[in-house]
C-alpha positions in Angstrom: 44.6 -90.8 -68.3 47.6 -88.9 -67.0 48.2 -86.2 -64.5 48.2 -83.6 -67.3 45.7 -84.9 -69.8 42.4 -86.0 -68.4 40.1 -88.0 -70.7 36.8 -87.3 -68.9 34.4 -90.3 -68.6 30.8 -89.3 -68.1 30.6 -91.9 -65.3 33.8 -90.9 -63.7 33.5 -90.3 -59.9 35.9 -87.6 -58.9 37.5 -87.8 -55.4 35.1 -86.0 -53.2 34.6 -84.8 -49.6 31.6 -87.1 -49.2 33.8 -90.1 -49.7 31.1 -91.4 -51.9 31.2 -93.6 -55.0 27.5 -93.0 -55.6 26.9 -90.7 -58.6 23.4 -90.1 -57.4 24.5 -88.9 -54.0 27.2 -86.7 -55.5 24.8 -85.2 -58.0 22.3 -84.4 -55.2 25.0 -82.7 -53.1 26.0 -80.7 -56.1 22.4 -79.7 -56.8 21.9 -78.6 -53.2 25.1 -76.7 -53.3 24.2 -74.7 -56.4 20.7 -74.1 -55.1 22.3 -72.7 -51.9 24.7 -70.5 -53.9 21.9 -69.2 -56.0 19.7 -68.3 -53.0 22.6 -66.8 -51.0 24.1 -64.8 -53.9 20.7 -63.5 -55.0 20.2 -62.0 -51.6 23.6 -60.3 -51.9 22.9 -58.6 -55.3 23.3 -54.9 -55.3 23.7 -52.3 -58.0 27.4 -52.1 -57.2 27.9 -55.9 -57.2 31.0 -56.5 -59.4 31.1 -59.6 -61.4 34.9 -60.3 -61.4 37.2 -63.4 -61.0 36.8 -63.5 -57.3 33.0 -63.4 -57.7 33.1 -66.3 -60.1 35.4 -68.4 -57.9 33.1 -67.6 -55.0 30.1 -69.0 -56.9 32.0 -72.2 -57.5 33.2 -72.4 -53.9 29.8 -71.8 -52.4 28.2 -74.4 -54.6 30.8 -77.1 -54.3 32.7 -76.5 -51.0 30.9 -79.5 -49.3 31.6 -81.8 -52.2 35.1 -81.1 -53.6 38.4 -79.9 -52.1 39.0 -78.0 -55.4 35.9 -75.8 -55.0 36.7 -72.3 -56.0 40.1 -73.2 -57.5 41.1 -73.3 -61.1 41.7 -76.8 -62.5 45.2 -78.2 -62.7 44.4 -80.7 -65.4 43.7 -80.4 -69.1 40.2 -81.5 -70.0 38.1 -82.0 -73.2 34.5 -82.8 -73.9 33.3 -84.6 -77.0 36.7 -84.2 -78.6 36.8 -80.4 -77.9 39.9 -79.4 -75.9 39.4 -76.5 -73.5 42.4 -74.2 -72.9 45.3 -75.9 -71.2 45.5 -75.7 -67.4 48.9 -74.0 -67.5 47.3 -71.0 -69.3 44.2 -70.7 -67.1 45.5 -67.9 -64.8 46.5 -65.8 -67.8 43.3 -66.6 -69.7 41.1 -65.7 -66.8 43.0 -62.4 -66.2 42.5 -61.6 -69.9 38.8 -62.5 -69.5 38.5 -60.1 -66.6 40.4 -57.3 -68.2 38.8 -57.5 -71.6 35.2 -58.4 -70.7 34.3 -58.4 -67.0 35.9 -55.0 -66.2 33.8 -53.4 -69.1 30.5 -54.5 -67.7 28.2 -51.7 -66.6 27.0 -51.5 -63.0 23.4 -51.3 -64.2 21.9 -51.5 -67.7 18.9 -49.4 -68.7 15.9 -51.3 -69.9 16.3 -49.7 -73.3 19.8 -51.1 -73.5 18.5 -54.7 -73.8 20.6 -55.6 -76.8 23.7 -54.2 -75.0 22.9 -56.3 -71.8 22.3 -59.4 -73.8 25.5 -58.9 -75.8 27.6 -58.5 -72.7 25.9 -61.5 -71.0 26.6 -63.6 -74.1 30.3 -62.6 -74.1 30.7 -63.4 -70.4 28.8 -66.7 -70.7 30.4 -68.0 -73.9 33.9 -67.0 -72.8 33.6 -68.5 -69.3 32.3 -71.8 -70.8 35.1 -71.8 -73.4 37.8 -71.3 -70.8 36.3 -73.9 -68.6 38.4 -72.9 -65.6 37.2 -75.5 -63.1 37.5 -79.3 -62.9 33.8 -79.7 -62.4 30.7 -77.4 -62.4 31.7 -75.0 -65.2 28.3 -75.0 -66.9 26.3 -74.6 -63.7 28.6 -71.9 -62.5 28.3 -70.0 -65.9 24.5 -70.4 -66.0 24.2 -69.2 -62.4 26.4 -66.2 -63.2 24.3 -65.4 -66.2 21.1 -65.5 -64.2 22.6 -63.3 -61.4 23.6 -60.8 -64.1 20.0 -60.8 -65.3 18.6 -60.5 -61.8 20.9 -57.6 -61.0 19.3 -55.8 -63.9 15.7 -56.7 -62.9 15.3 -59.2 -65.8 13.7 -62.6 -65.7 16.2 -65.4 -65.4 16.7 -67.9 -68.3 15.1 -71.3 -68.0 17.8 -73.6 -69.4 15.4 -76.6 -69.1 13.7 -75.3 -72.2 16.8 -76.2 -74.2 16.0 -79.0 -76.6 18.6 -81.1 -78.5 18.6 -78.7 -81.5 19.1 -75.6 -79.3 21.8 -77.5 -77.3 23.8 -78.0 -80.5 23.6 -74.3 -81.1 24.7 -73.7 -77.5 27.8 -75.9 -78.0 28.6 -74.2 -81.3 28.2 -70.8 -79.5 30.7 -71.9 -76.8 33.2 -73.1 -79.4 32.7 -69.8 -81.4 34.1 -67.9 -78.3 37.5 -69.3 -79.2 37.4 -66.8 -82.1 35.8 -64.1 -80.0 32.6 -64.5 -82.0 29.8 -64.1 -79.4 26.9 -63.6 -81.9 25.9 -67.3 -81.8 25.5 -67.1 -77.9 23.5 -63.9 -78.3 21.1 -65.9 -80.6 20.8 -68.7 -78.1 20.1 -66.4 -75.2 17.5 -64.6 -77.2 15.7 -67.9 -77.9 15.7 -68.7 -74.1 14.3 -65.3 -73.1 
């Protein structure tokens, strides 16, 4: 492991504000942080709420500010998972701006009920692209899932229950994230439809 190429270990304990080496204690603090962020941000949802880069960084910050000093900040290390390399840290700023310009800025303030395919398509793009970019050192999946559910709530939809995801659907989910590297979001649309 070097400063620029992190080989993540599932059991790795990141330096944290709790000064803890207990994985259980850190996981509980992370869980409580994401629960707090979900409750707080749900109460702050309005028709004019804009899902932009600042909003995404704020989700991450609210959830992990009591656990990590890097909460709400883009990662500065390269990371991979199961052999899949996420975009290099040195390109994150550019990748996230492109994500905002090409996808986030094109979201509607409110989707009509009859536009369900359009809403699901846009949510799939946002979710898959954010997970593909993996902008944070920790908490990317939870941040992306919370954002997805906030987008659904804003449009008066039921949230997705990701606990319904079995091993087979999880494999499709991973494939859908990897497909975002080619701007193919249809696999994520299919995963979201299965979770609705």
